[in-house]
N, C-alpha and C positions, 0 to 999 in steps of 0.2 A: 929684825933687826929694830927693838925703838929701843931711841934716845931718853936718858935722859934726863935733864937737860934742869939744872939746878935751881932751887928756887932764887938764888942773888942774881941769875943769869934771863931767869924769865922777865919775861913786859906783864903791865898793869892787869892784858886785855888779858894773855895768854894764863895768869895766874888766878885770877876772875874764873873765864871757863873752865879750868882745871874742878877749879871750888863745884862748880855747876855741879860737871861728871860727876864729881865724888858724894855730892849731896847729895844730887838727886832723886836716888832710890827711895834711901831715907821721908827727905821730904814726902815724896811724894805719898811711901807708904805713910807716915805721919796726918797727912789729913783726908786718906780716905777712909778712916772712921766714922771720925769728924763728921763729913757727908755725909754716912748709914746714915748715923745716928740723926739725922738734921732729914732726913728722907723718912723715915721710922716716924718723925714727929709729925711731918707734914703726912704722914699716910693717916697715924688718929686721931690728927688735930681735922683732916676732908669726911675721918670717919662717924667721928663726932656730932660738926656741920651737917653727913648725910641727917645721922641719927635725929638732930633734932629741926631739922628740915619736914624732915618727917612723919615725925612727935605732933610739929606744930602744923604742919599741915593733914594731918587726919584728927588734930584736933576739931580744927576751921571747919575739916569735913561736917565732925558729925555737929557741931556749934549751928554750921550755916543747916546740916538739914533736920535740925529740930526746927530752930527758928520757920523754916520755909514750912516742916510741916505744922507745926503751928500759926502760919500768917492762914497754911489750906484750909486747914477747921476753920480760919473763921473769915477764910472767902462762902468756904460751902457753905457755916450757917444763915450767912448774909445771905447768897443765892436760895437757898431753904427758903427763909423768912419772904424772903420776899416773890418769892413763888407761888407760899400759901399768902400772902396777901394778895399777888395778881387771882389766886384759886378762890378768894374770901371776894374780892372787889366782883371776879364775875360769876359770878354763885349770885351777889347783893340784885348786882344787873338783869341776870336771868330772872330772882325770884320779883325783880320789880316789871321786868318784862309780863311774865306770866299773868302778874296780878292785870299790869293794860291791859292786856285782851280780854282775861277775863271781864272785868268791866266793859270795856268797846261791845265786848259776846255780852252782857249783862245787857245794856245800857238797848243792845237793836237789839234781843229776843224781847226786851218791854216794849219797844218799839214797837216792833213784827203784831204781839201779843195785842197793840190797843190798836193797832187798826182791824185786825184780826172781829176786837172786843166789837171798836163801833158799828163794822159792816154788820155783825147779827142780832148789833138791838136795831137796828134800818131798817131788818129783812123784816127778823122774828119779833113778831107783833105780842105775841104772852112772853118773852125774856126778860115780861115785867113781875109777872109771877111769883116767880120764888127770892125775885130780892124783897116784894113786899110781903111774903108770908116768912119769908130770915128775921125783915126784925121785927114782927107781929112774934116771932118766937124768942125773940130777944130778952124781950120785954117783963118781969117778971113776972106781972099782973095787971090787968088792963081796967084803968081809974079814966069814967069818965069826966070832964069826956074822949071821945077815942078819933080821933083824923086821923086819915092816908092821903098824904098830899103827892098829886103824878101830875103827870103832861096832862092834857087836856086828850089826850090824841091813846094813854094808857087808862084815862077816868071810863073810857067805854067799855075797855076790856076788862078789868077787876069787875064794873057789876055787870055784867055778862059772864063770870068768868070763876069768881067769887062770891054767890047771892049766899048761898046758907054760913057762913064764916063773917063773913062782913057782916049781914043780921043777926047772927045768934049773939057778938059783943055788942049792938049798934054803933058801925063804925065810918063815918062819911065821909065819904070822899070826896074831895074839894083837890078841882083843879090849881095846879101854879105853874105859870109859862117861864118860872125860873126855874122848874127843873125839867132838864135835860129824859128824853122818855129812855127808858130803861130804869131809873131810878129814882124813888121817891122816898119820904119824909114822912116817917107813925111819929105821933106825938097824942099823946095823954097827960090829965091831968098832973103828972107827978115826972113827966118819961121824953124825954126825945130822940130819937133814931137817924138819923142822918146816914141816909144810906142811899145818897144819890152818889153819879157817876163819878163825879169827881172826886167825891171826898174817899169815898169802893177804894178808886187807881190811887192816889198818894198817901193811904195804909200798905197797900201792898212794895206801892217801891220805897215808900221808908222801912218795909220793915226786908228788902232788900239793900235797908244803907243808899238808894238809886235819888236822884232828882227828876223826877219825870213825868213833868205833869202833862195831865189827862188834856187838856185843852192848850195845848200844842200839839202841831200837825202828827 
C-alpha cells in the first residue's frame, strides 16, 4: 500500500523527485521528435555534401583528364617532331656520307686510271698515234703552216706510221722536250690544239668535278 504524503509535509528533495517522475515521460516524449528532425536534417546535409563531393570529384576528374589528354597530345606532337628532325638529320648525314664515299671512290678511280694510262704510254710506243689523229680531226681545216709537236721518241713513230697523212697535208713534225710521250700539240696558221697528257687529263678531271693533277703521282 502506497502512502501519500501531503505536499505540505514533503521535503524539497521529495517534491523535486516526484515532479521529475511525474513529468519525466512527457519531457522525454517532447524531446524525441526534435532529435529525429535533427537526424533527418543531418542525413540530408550529409547526402548534399556527398553529392557535392562526388560532383566536384567527377568535374575535377573530367577537367584533369582533358588537361592530361591535351598535354599528352602536345607531348606526342613534340616527340613526333623530334623524331622527324632526327630522321632528317640521319638522312642528311647518310647523304653526306654517301657523297663523301662517292667522292673518295671517284678520286681513287682517277688515280688508278692515271697510273694505268702512264704505264700504257711508257709501254705502248704507238699510243701517240690515235692522239695525233684525233687532234688533227678536231681542226675545221688545215691552214699552213701545219705542225705537230711531240716528244722526240714519238717523232720517229709518226714518221714511220703516218707518212701518207703527213705528206698529203704537208705536216711538219717537230720535236719538243716539253711534251711528254703520248701527247702532242697541233698548230696551224689559225688554230692550236693542245693534246698533251696533262691538258687532256685535266679536261677529264674537270668534267668529273675533281681536282686530280696529272703531274701528281
